[in-house]
C-alpha positions in Angstrom: 0.0 0.1 0.0 2.7 2.5 -1.0 1.1 4.0 -4.2 0.6 7.7 -3.3 0.5 9.0 -7.0 -3.0 10.5 -6.4 -4.2 12.0 -3.2 -6.3 9.6 -1.2 -4.9 6.5 -3.1 -3.5 5.0 0.1 -6.8 5.4 2.1 -8.6 3.7 -0.7 -6.2 0.8 -0.8 -6.4 0.4 3.0 -10.2 0.5 3.0 -10.2 -2.1 0.3 -7.8 -4.3 2.2 -10.2 -4.1 5.1 -13.2 -5.2 3.0 -11.4 -8.0 1.5 -10.5 -9.5 4.8 -14.2 -10.6 5.1 -14.6 -14.1 3.7 -16.4 -17.3 4.4 -13.8 -18.3 7.0 -13.9 -14.8 8.7 -17.4 -13.2 8.3 -17.0 -11.1 11.4 -14.0 -9.2 12.7 -13.2 -7.3 15.9 -11.2 -4.1 15.5 -7.9 -5.4 16.9 -7.9 -8.6 15.0 -8.7 -7.0 11.7 -6.1 -4.3 12.2 -3.5 -7.1 12.7 -4.7 -8.9 9.7 -4.4 -6.0 7.4 -1.2 -4.7 9.0 -2.8 -1.3 10.0 -2.6 0.4 13.4 -5.8 0.5 15.3 -6.4 4.2 15.0 -6.2 4.1 11.2 -8.3 1.0 11.0 -11.0 2.4 13.3 -11.2 5.6 11.2 -11.6 3.7 8.0 -14.1 1.2 9.5 -16.2 4.0 10.8 -16.3 5.6 7.3 -17.2 2.3 5.6 -19.9 1.7 8.3 -21.4 5.2 7.6 -21.7 4.3 3.9 -23.4 0.9 4.6 -20.4 -1.1 3.4 -20.0 -2.6 6.9 -22.4 -3.3 9.7 -22.2 -4.7 13.2 -22.6 -8.4 14.2 -25.3 -9.4 16.7 -22.7 -8.9 19.6 -22.4 -5.1 18.6 -18.8 -5.4 18.7 -17.6 -7.0 15.7 -17.9 -5.8 12.1 -19.6 -7.7 9.2 -20.2 -6.8 5.6 -23.0 -4.3 5.2 -26.1 -4.1 2.9 -24.4 -1.8 0.3 -21.8 -4.6 -0.4 -24.8 -6.9 -1.2 -26.3 -4.3 -3.5 -23.0 -3.7 -5.3 -22.4 -7.4 -5.6 -25.8 -7.9 -7.2 -25.0 -5.2 -9.8 -21.6 -6.8 -10.6 -23.3 -10.2 -11.2 -25.9 -8.7 -13.4 -23.3 -6.7 -15.4 -21.1 -9.8 -15.8 -23.2 -11.6 -18.4 -21.6 -14.9 -19.2 -21.8 -14.4 -23.0 -20.4 -10.9 -22.9 -17.6 -11.9 -20.5 -16.6 -15.0 -22.4 -16.6 -13.3 -25.9 -13.1 -12.0 -25.8 -11.7 -15.3 -24.7 -13.6 -17.0 -27.3 -12.1 -14.8 -29.9 -8.6 -15.2 -28.7 -9.0 -19.0 -28.5 -10.1 -19.2 -32.1 -7.3 -16.9 -33.3 -4.6 -18.8 -31.3 -5.9 -22.3 -32.5 -7.5 -21.4 -35.8 -10.2 -23.9 -34.7 -13.8 -23.2 -33.8 -14.4 -21.9 -30.3 -17.8 -22.3 -28.5 -19.4 -21.4 -25.3 -22.0 -23.9 -24.1 -24.4 -24.2 -21.0 -26.2 -26.9 -19.4 -29.8 -26.9 -20.6 -32.4 -29.7 -19.8 -29.9 -32.4 -19.6 -28.0 -31.4 -22.8 -25.3 -28.9 -23.6 -26.6 -25.9 -25.5 -24.3 -23.8 -27.8 -24.9 -20.1 -26.8 -21.9 -18.4 -28.6 -19.2 -19.5 -31.2 -16.3 -18.2 -33.1 -15.5 -20.0 -36.3 -11.7 -20.8 -36.7 -9.6 -19.4 -39.4 -9.2 -22.8 -41.3 -11.4 -23.2 -44.4 -12.8 -26.5 -43.0 -13.5 -26.0 -39.3 -15.6 -27.9 -36.8 -18.8 -25.7 -36.6 -21.0 -26.4 -33.6 -23.8 -24.1 -34.9 -25.4 -21.6 -32.4 -28.4 -23.2 -30.6 -27.2 -26.7 -31.2 -27.7 -29.2 -28.5 -25.3 -32.2 -27.5 -25.7 -35.1 -25.2 -23.8 -34.8 -22.1 -22.0 -38.1 -22.2 -20.9 -37.7 -25.8 -19.7 -34.1 -26.0 -16.5 -32.4 -24.6 -18.4 -29.8 -23.0 -20.9 -32.2 -21.4 -18.0 -34.3 -20.0 -16.3 -31.2 -18.6 -19.5 -30.1 -16.8 -20.3 -33.6 -15.6 -16.9 -33.9 -14.1 -17.5 -31.0 -11.7 -21.1 -31.5 -10.7 -22.0 -33.3 -7.4 -22.4 -37.0 -8.2 -26.1 -37.2 -7.4 -26.8 -34.2 -9.7 -24.7 -35.6 -12.5 -26.4 -39.0 -12.2 -29.8 -37.4 -12.4 -29.0 -35.6 -15.6 -27.9 -38.7 -17.5 -30.4 -41.0 -19.1 -30.8 -44.5 -17.9 -29.1 -45.8 -21.1 -26.1 -44.0 -22.5 -26.8 -44.1 -26.1 -23.9 -44.3 -28.5 -23.5 -41.4 -30.9 -20.5 -42.9 -32.6 -18.5 -46.2 -32.0 -16.2 -44.1 -29.7 -19.0 -42.7 -27.4 -18.7 -43.8 -23.7 -21.7 -45.9 -22.9 -20.6 -47.6 -19.7 -21.1 -46.1 -16.3 -17.7 -47.4 -14.9 -15.9 -46.1 -18.0 -17.7 -42.7 -17.7 -16.6 -42.3 -14.0 -13.1 -43.1 -14.8 -13.1 -40.5 -17.7 -14.6 -37.9 -15.3 -11.8 -38.5 -12.8 -9.3 -38.0 -15.6 -10.9 -34.8 -16.6 -10.7 -33.4 -13.0 -7.0 -34.4 -12.9 -5.9 -32.6 -16.0 -8.6 -29.8 -16.0 -10.1 -30.4 -19.4 -12.0 -33.0 -21.4 -11.2 -34.6 -24.7 -14.0 -36.0 -27.0 -12.1 -37.9 -29.6 -14.7 -38.7 -32.2 -17.2 -39.4 -29.6 -19.8 -36.9 -30.8 -18.9 -36.9 -34.6 -16.7 -39.3 -36.6 -13.5 -37.3 -37.7 -14.1 -34.4 -35.0 -11.9 -33.8 -31.8 -13.1 -31.4 -29.3 -11.5 -30.2 -26.0 -13.4 -28.4 -23.3 -12.8 -26.9 -19.8 -15.4 -25.9 -17.2 -16.4 -22.4 -16.2 -17.4 -21.7 -12.6 -19.5 -18.8 -11.1 -18.9 -16.8 -7.8 -20.3 -19.7 -5.7 -17.9 -22.3 -7.2 -20.7 -24.0 -9.2 -19.9 -25.2 -12.8 -22.2 -23.1 -15.0 -20.7 -23.5 -18.5 -17.9 -24.9 -20.6 -15.6 -23.6 -23.2 -14.4 -25.8 -26.1 -12.2 -26.0 -29.2 -13.3 -28.4 -32.0 -11.6 -29.3 -35.2 -11.0 -32.2 -37.6 -9.0 -35.1 -36.2 -6.5 -34.5 -39.0 -5.5 -31.2 -37.6 -6.3 -31.7 -33.8 -3.7 -34.4 -33.5 -2.4 -36.2 -30.4 0.4 -33.7 -30.2 -1.9 -30.7 -30.3 -4.4 -31.9 -27.8 -2.4 -31.0 -24.7 -1.4 -27.5 -26.1 -5.0 -26.8 -27.1 -6.1 -28.1 -23.7 -3.8 -25.7 -21.8 -5.3 -22.8 -23.9 -8.9 -23.8 -23.2 -8.2 -24.5 -19.5 -6.6 -21.0 -18.9 -9.3 -19.3 -20.9 -12.0 -20.9 -18.9 -10.1 -20.0 -15.7 -10.0 -16.3 -16.8 -13.7 -16.2 -17.5 -14.4 -17.9 -14.2 -12.4 -15.3 -12.4 -14.3 -12.5 -14.2 -17.5 -14.2 -12.8 -16.1 -14.0 -9.3 -14.8 -17.5 -8.9 -12.0 -18.0 -6.5 -10.5 -21.6 -6.4 
């Protein structure tokens, strides 16, 4: 907190440090403990806390002594969530992914037990894997569906899947044991690979997107012909997709 380029900068930085100290593990703070946590002396901390309380950014716990986040933080948080529209937030990452890989990038959400394409950027190659805006894919056969299933609670994931996992191609996973093993692999590497499981000759790689509550809400994917998305490229593209999905998640308020 040493940036004094503009008058008041240090006070703003200190006030922000106080607000950021409130989290799920520490929803309430006493003055002395909060001052120690943020490295401020008690006089400075008290002055800033009083100002934040007057503005409704902080309130008092039931004991009347400790501070808690106030109603104005809730109001601002709601505005931030409404402003962070998933499609708008993800669009720059989609564009960059398509440019870096020259393959088709898509953003998909869970909808009625299927994955729904809500945005896409077609790659630079003449022949690209085009998911078509508004298309729907079965969860167990698509890269995005597998990416989402891997991070859903077990009971929820099981409830979304049909009783019989119908094969879309000969490579589609149709066994429950094999599916569970694949989902474990996805969690380990951070992205899914659908190698001709949805369409013969098509390889797609996807990573999950999380919201501010840590819930998986969407998936980002790159898809292209198997002749270009080779085994050697899969890990490289996987890293691109995983980083892009993590950046979008961060913009949605997700903190691992």
